[in-house]
ZARO-128434 format. One line per 4 residues: their letters; for each residue x, y, z of N, C-alpha, C. Coordinates in pm, whole numbers, plus 50000, padded with zeros to 5 digits. Layout:
BEGIN
a	X/Y/Z/X/Y/Z/X/Y/Z | ...
//
This chain:
BEGIN
mmrl	48373/64600/47830/48529/64579/47809/48564/64447/47805 | 48629/64417/47711/48692/64292/47690/48845/64193/47771 | 48775/64170/47788/48896/64046/47933/49086/64079/47846 | 49133/64124/47891/49266/64084/47881/49313/64024/47861
sivv	49397/63910/47858/49463/63779/47945/49641/63810/47894 | 49737/63874/47960/49883/63842/47947/49933/63752/47955 | 50011/63733/47876/50087/63547/47887/50265/63636/47882 | 50330/63589/48021/50515/63549/47983/50566/63476/47995
plln	50625/63430/47893/50698/63297/47887/50903/63341/47963 | 50902/63232/48040/50980/63240/48132/51126/63112/48142 | 51251/63181/48167/51288/63059/48162/51509/63101/48238 | 51465/63015/48302/51554/63051/48397/51646/63252/48456
ernl	51465/63294/48508/51498/63421/48529/51507/63528/48715 | 51541/63398/48758/51492/63433/48880/51541/63555/48969 | 51601/63672/48891/51636/63799/48884/51563/63898/48918 | 51435/63849/48753/51364/63922/48781/51212/63879/48804
iadl	51183/63808/48908/51096/63786/48999/50998/63830/49065 | 51103/63951/49162/51042/64033/49233/51003/64146/49132 | 51060/64182/49076/51090/64331/48970/50880/64305/48870 | 50915/64190/48844/50785/64117/48781/50616/64068/48843
aeql	50663/64069/48919/50515/64048/49042/50525/64196/49066 | 50636/64259/49064/50527/64408/49136/50471/64478/49043 | 50506/64402/48954/50398/64518/48814/50326/64467/48717 | 50281/64318/48768/50226/64164/48744/50096/64197/48872
qpwq	50095/64154/48960/50005/64151/49038/49941/64262/49086 | 49925/64375/49039/49842/64480/48999/49665/64462/48890 | 49770/64429/48783/49755/64378/48670/49607/64206/48680 | 49697/64142/48749/49591/63987/48741/49452/63997/48875
qrhd	49474/64185/48964/49406/64235/49001/49307/64284/48907 | 49249/64276/48862/49174/64380/48769/49057/64268/48687 | 48921/64274/48734/48865/64109/48709/48847/64108/48502 | 48872/64268/48456/48870/64202/48370/49035/64151/48323
cevi	49067/64141/48379/49270/64081/48290/49329/63990/48386 | 49412/63871/48338/49403/63756/48396/49595/63735/48381 | 49703/63731/48396/49858/63670/48369/49881/63561/48401 | 49949/63514/48275/49984/63423/48324/50128/63366/48248
lvdg	50187/63268/48369/50307/63336/48317/50375/63191/48272 | 50430/63109/48185/50518/62974/48126/50677/62978/48111 | 50642/62884/48195/50780/62844/48283/50880/62760/48146 | 50948/62749/48085/51010/62634/48028/51169/62520/48037
gsgd	51140/62494/48247/51169/62407/48215/51341/62465/48303 | 51292/62616/48383/51404/62656/48459/51469/62570/48534 | 51570/62562/48553/51666/62495/48619/51711/62581/48768 | 51676/62695/48801/51700/62791/48896/51562/62754/48963
gtaq	51428/62757/48954/51400/62805/49029/51221/62880/48992 | 51271/62964/48928/51159/63043/48881/51017/63057/48902 | 51019/62970/48814/50873/62897/48863/50841/62878/48979 | 50944/62822/49132/50799/62826/49236/50828/62994/49271
lard	50956/63078/49287/50914/63161/49311/50847/63265/49251 | 50842/63196/49145/50726/63286/49039/50524/63301/49171 | 50499/63152/49171/50421/63116/49216/50404/63120/49366 | 50516/63125/49469/50521/63211/49614/50524/63373/49582
aglr	50553/63426/49473/50535/63578/49488/50328/63562/49408 | 50306/63493/49435/50139/63497/49393/50074/63520/49268 | 50153/63475/49149/50201/63426/48998/50167/63336/48998 | 50034/63326/48830/49931/63181/48824/50085/63118/48681
vlvs	50142/62978/48718/50271/62935/48646/50260/62816/48619 | 50236/62837/48450/50225/62683/48389/50380/62700/48375 | 50390/62524/48345/50483/62486/48301/50476/62408/48127 | 50579/62385/48060/50551/62419/47913/50654/62341/47879
srgr	50703/62258/47761/50856/62252/47652/50877/62397/47665 | 51055/62372/47653/51147/62510/47614/51159/62526/47509 | 51113/62702/47472/51070/62737/47354/50933/62853/47330 | 51019/62978/47327/50939/63103/47351/50845/63059/47265
alqm	50772/63043/47202/50661/63037/47054/50605/62866/47190 | 50643/62820/47180/50609/62703/47261/50509/62724/47399 | 50577/62812/47440/50560/62867/47549/50449/62988/47602 | 50485/63038/47488/50325/63147/47479/50272/63086/47402
ncga	50227/62971/47313/50160/62859/47233/50055/62838/47400 | 50107/62815/47470/50079/62741/47594/50010/62836/47700 | 50014/62949/47700/49975/63000/47758/49894/63079/47745 | 49850/63121/47583/49734/63111/47526/49606/63044/47492
aaar	49691/62928/47545/49535/62824/47471/49477/62775/47700 | 49591/62830/47755/49468/62842/47881/49411/62947/47897 | 49433/63080/47800/49402/63221/47808/49229/63179/47826 | 49180/63304/47910/49046/63349/47829/49003/63377/47817
geil	49069/63549/47746/49050/63646/47747/49054/63715/47620 | 48967/63803/47576/48920/63809/47401/49021/63845/47312 | 49158/63902/47388/49254/63999/47391/49407/63908/47484 | 49556/63883/47328/49622/63813/47428/49712/63925/47441
lflh	49847/63899/47526/49944/64028/47491/50015/63959/47562 | 50157/63937/47507/50249/63867/47469/50408/63975/47545 | 50431/63932/47684/50487/64032/47739/50635/63937/47757 | 50757/63995/47697/50883/63991/47767/50875/63915/47929
gdtq	50957/63907/47982/50969/63934/48117/51055/64021/48241 | 51136/64105/48099/51202/64226/48174/51104/64309/48081 | 51002/64275/48041/50955/64444/47970/50809/64480/48062 | 50822/64611/48056/50720/64720/48146/50653/64760/48087
lpas	50471/64766/48121/50363/64794/48010/50341/64937/48147 | 50266/65082/47984/50233/65146/48035/50120/65100/48181 | 50076/65167/48245/49974/65157/48357/49840/65193/48255 | 49814/65227/48163/49717/65289/48056/49756/65162/47942
aqel	49781/65069/47995/49778/64936/47880/49682/64881/47824 | 49554/64887/47872/49487/64815/47865/49402/64914/47802 | 49382/64938/47793/49280/65091/47816/49356/65132/47597 | 49473/65124/47572/49510/65134/47497/49576/65064/47364
ieda	49527/64937/47386/49501/64856/47377/49319/64894/47257 | 49233/64874/47414/49066/64821/47373/49015/64996/47235 | 49151/65073/47285/49094/65181/47180/49160/65185/47028 | 49278/65081/47052/49348/65062/46877/49271/64954/46858
laek	49244/64825/46892/49144/64747/46808/48986/64727/46809 | 48956/64872/46856/48838/64938/46834/48748/64966/46712 | 48898/65017/46610/48943/65039/46495/48916/64962/46431 | 49024/64963/46313/49033/64861/46212/49124/64730/46153
ycwg	49183/64706/46379/49315/64668/46324/49207/64504/46387 | 49315/64392/46429/49297/64264/46516/49425/64290/46611 | 49537/64342/46570/49695/64295/46639/49760/64428/46625 | 49824/64440/46723/49905/64611/46705/50049/64522/46806
rfnv	50101/64658/46849/50230/64626/46976/50295/64837/47006 | 50363/64847/47054/50418/64937/47158/50504/64979/47066 | 50512/65188/47104/50651/65176/47088/50733/65137/47143 | 50845/65140/47212/50951/65054/47215/51062/65194/47318
riag	51072/65247/47467/51181/65213/47527/51266/65165/47579 | 51441/65190/47603/51510/65051/47601/51603/65133/47801 | 51604/65024/47830/51609/65112/47924/51809/65043/47993 | 51863/65164/48000/51976/65103/48021/52079/65247/48039
rsfw	52257/65229/48046/52290/65421/48061/52361/65414/47929 | 52350/65272/47744/52431/65334/47694/52390/65434/47617 | 52427/65522/47582/52423/65665/47437/52364/65538/47350 | 52348/65442/47372/52341/65435/47162/52128/65368/47210
fpli	52097/65451/47329/51965/65259/47356/51853/65395/47269 | 51830/65522/47346/51750/65613/47241/51791/65613/47113 | 51908/65572/47062/51918/65549/46857/51809/65424/46807 | 51857/65301/46938/51852/65169/46867/51741/65175/46848
atli	51658/65202/46988/51458/65227/47001/51435/65276/46916 | 51440/65460/46872/51453/65426/46754/51385/65396/46670 | 51491/65336/46597/51522/65227/46476/51437/65165/46479 | 51464/65113/46548/51281/64974/46627/51181/65034/46522
nwrs	51124/65137/46666/50991/65126/46600/50997/65217/46494 | 51046/65354/46406/51009/65324/46255/51056/65197/46234 | 51176/65112/46237/51136/65023/46125/50987/64939/46094 | 50954/64915/46306/50820/64801/46284/50757/64910/46233
rlsg	50726/65050/46215/50556/65127/46169/50568/65088/46018 | 50673/65132/46006/50770/65099/45839/50718/64998/45778 | 50761/64879/45805/50751/64770/45737/50607/64717/45823 | 50519/64742/45929/50445/64627/45988/50504/64521/46083
iatg	50600/64484/46063/50623/64388/46136/50657/64363/46283 | 50575/64339/46375/50665/64369/46551/50766/64251/46600 | 50861/64337/46681/50890/64205/46777/50841/64164/46909 | 50868/64078/46972/50874/64031/47059/50876/64171/47222
dqai	50998/64210/47168/51037/64306/47292/50884/64456/47262 | 50767/64513/47172/50746/64569/47155/50591/64532/47236 | 50563/64390/47306/50457/64375/47357/50335/64336/47278 | 50368/64282/47162/50239/64242/47065/50119/64176/47124
fvrr	50006/64245/47079/49876/64158/47081/49755/64154/46987 | 49717/64054/47065/49648/64012/46866/49439/63980/46907 | 49375/64026/46894/49260/63920/46930/49268/63714/46930 | 49179/63714/46985/49185/63569/47078/49178/63471/46872
refe	49101/63512/46806/49002/63516/46697/49094/63476/46605 | 49184/63591/46553/49290/63563/46485/49468/63439/46544 | 49441/63540/46616/49531/63448/46674/49537/63259/46641 | 49377/63205/46731/49353/63084/46666/49363/63079/46517
qlgg	49297/63151/46502/49280/63115/46330/49406/63107/46293 | 49492/63144/46283/49643/63136/46253/49680/63033/46304 | 49687/62939/46415/49696/62849/46430/49804/62810/46546 | 49810/63027/46575/49966/63060/46745/50063/63123/46625
fpeq	50103/63075/46760/50290/63148/46683/50328/62987/46578 | 50426/63074/46506/50483/62898/46452/50614/62860/46543 | 50549/62700/46540/50674/62655/46624/50855/62628/46626 | 50905/62751/46628/50984/62769/46588/51120/62864/46652
plme	51217/62799/46692/51337/62819/46724/51342/62981/46777 | 51333/63000/46578/51329/63214/46644/51248/63213/46555 | 51290/63360/46551/51199/63444/46457/51048/63436/46473 | 51003/63352/46595/50850/63358/46573/50814/63497/46593
diel	50813/63589/46681/50745/63667/46614/50722/63733/46491 | 50836/63751/46427/50850/63798/46281/50765/63704/46224 | 50699/63556/46188/50609/63524/46122/50471/63548/46206 | 50475/63521/46300/50315/63520/46326/50315/63679/46301
grrl	50402/63829/46290/50348/63955/46246/50331/63941/46075 | 50444/63855/45971/50396/63815/45822/50271/63722/45802 | 50209/63697/45913/50110/63632/45901/49928/63720/45860 | 50003/63755/46014/49869/63866/46083/49844/64012/45953
lkis	49986/64025/45845/49931/64179/45781/49861/64140/45654 | 49878/63986/45677/49761/63957/45581/49656/63999/45563 | 49573/64002/45721/49482/64014/45817/49418/64213/45814 | 49562/64244/45861/49526/64392/45875/49708/64441/45943
rpac	49761/64583/45897/49829/64652/45958/49860/64639/46080 | 49938/64624/46145/49937/64640/46316/49849/64814/46330 | 49827/64774/46494/49806/64935/46520/49955/64931/46595 | 50000/65100/46620/50101/65105/46621/50090/65210/46785
igvp	50088/65200/46856/50073/65205/47016/50175/65344/47051 | 50221/65470/46996/50295/65572/47058/50384/65515/47215 | 50258/65540/47330/50305/65575/47432/50412/65449/47481 | 50574/65406/47523/50625/65309/47485/50634/65221/47593
vsts	50630/65081/47599/50682/64979/47683/50839/64968/47698 | 50888/64947/47822/51044/64975/47867/51069/64806/47914 | 51181/64822/47797/51246/64675/47775/51374/64713/47844 | 51447/64625/47902/51560/64644/47965/51665/64613/47841
grrw	51780/64754/47860/51944/64691/47713/51954/64570/47751 | 51957/64463/47902/52030/64417/47978/52098/64297/47796 | 52052/64236/47691/52061/64095/47611/52200/64223/47518 | 52198/64324/47519/52224/64448/47419/52403/64475/47495
qsrg	52398/64511/47597/52496/64572/47681/52559/64387/47712 | 52539/64305/47745/52547/64191/47791/52686/64089/47697 | 52596/64126/47573/52656/64118/47441/52786/64184/47328 | 52732/64333/47394/52788/64400/47296/52704/64525/47262
vlrt	52680/64655/47260/52538/64678/47267/52603/64702/47074 | 52669/64732/46997/52704/64727/46822/52674/64556/46825 | 52770/64499/46847/52780/64347/46812/52656/64307/46797 | 52562/64366/46897/52407/64236/46939/52332/64311/46805
vllm	52345/64468/46786/52234/64526/46654/52327/64449/46546 | 52398/64412/46517/52498/64374/46394/52390/64256/46394 | 52454/64212/46438/52401/64032/46438/52236/64042/46437 | 52169/64066/46478/52034/64108/46473/51972/64147/46363
wrlr	51999/64280/46318/52021/64259/46129/52041/64160/46080 | 52140/64140/46021/52248/63989/45987/52141/63867/45989 | 52020/63800/46122/51935/63732/46115/51821/63754/46084 | 51763/63848/46069/51664/63911/45997/51680/63917/45893
fayw	51776/63946/45806/51774/63952/45646/51809/63819/45610 | 51858/63740/45690/51896/63601/45628/51768/63512/45621 | 51715/63576/45762/51555/63512/45758/51466/63487/45625 | 51478/63690/45621/51399/63750/45530/51429/63634/45394
rgvp	51592/63607/45399/51632/63570/45199/51543/63367/45235 | 51529/63389/45336/51437/63222/45387/51540/63100/45438 | 51619/63126/45480/51729/63089/45578/51620/63004/45711 | 51627/62914/45722/51533/62780/45835/51577/62908/45924
aeil	51514/62944/46057/51516/62949/46185/51581/62855/46288 | 51568/62729/46258/51680/62635/46350/51790/62660/46275 | 51854/62740/46096/52014/62734/46150/52030/62895/46211 | 51913/62982/46187/51991/63112/46239/51936/63096/46401
arry	51912/63008/46479/51872/62963/46635/52009/62926/46708 | 52051/62848/46594/52234/62803/46600/52332/62936/46678 | 52260/62996/46470/52362/63120/46510/52411/63243/46605 | 52257/63248/46614/52228/63376/46783/52292/63306/46875
e	52328/63198/46912/52359/63176/47038/52481/63112/47056
//
């Protein structure tokens, strides 16, 4: 069995720590798995709360790509799994990943389910999963996993402020298409609910289309904020 390293970037997420610790502590107790949280300079005590909960925490410069690269550099696993703090893995995640990578793939992602009260969420999740399957591109909400060898070969995540997951997927596609695991991870719908579900969906579509047209990620990040 290959060693799995779960890398979680965090920034000002103190309200997530209790649930995150409950999810991740069983994973870090496995002899063939490690969990690394990477704080991007939170001002709300996220890092200390996570340490108090028994989780390993590193501190890096702010930026999801920078934080995930920092965690990957410290990781010892042959497989790297990049997990958002508000996303929950299925209990069988490690076995599913190993089975997928035992075939022709060097990377992959899970289907996603969006947790929340909006009746739009099942439709949005279905569209995300089908778009990913057809395009071969994955987003961070889908818990991207990759063999360390290929991740390092490509230089890790591109150090850009937005679309780092899309860009990594583009580069990995030159090596292989992703393994698409049908068992879903569950991610919080808070981002959609806080900004408005349809407004957020339209914004993300516009940003991804602009990125596909070649608009720099730095400009898109300002639009996103």
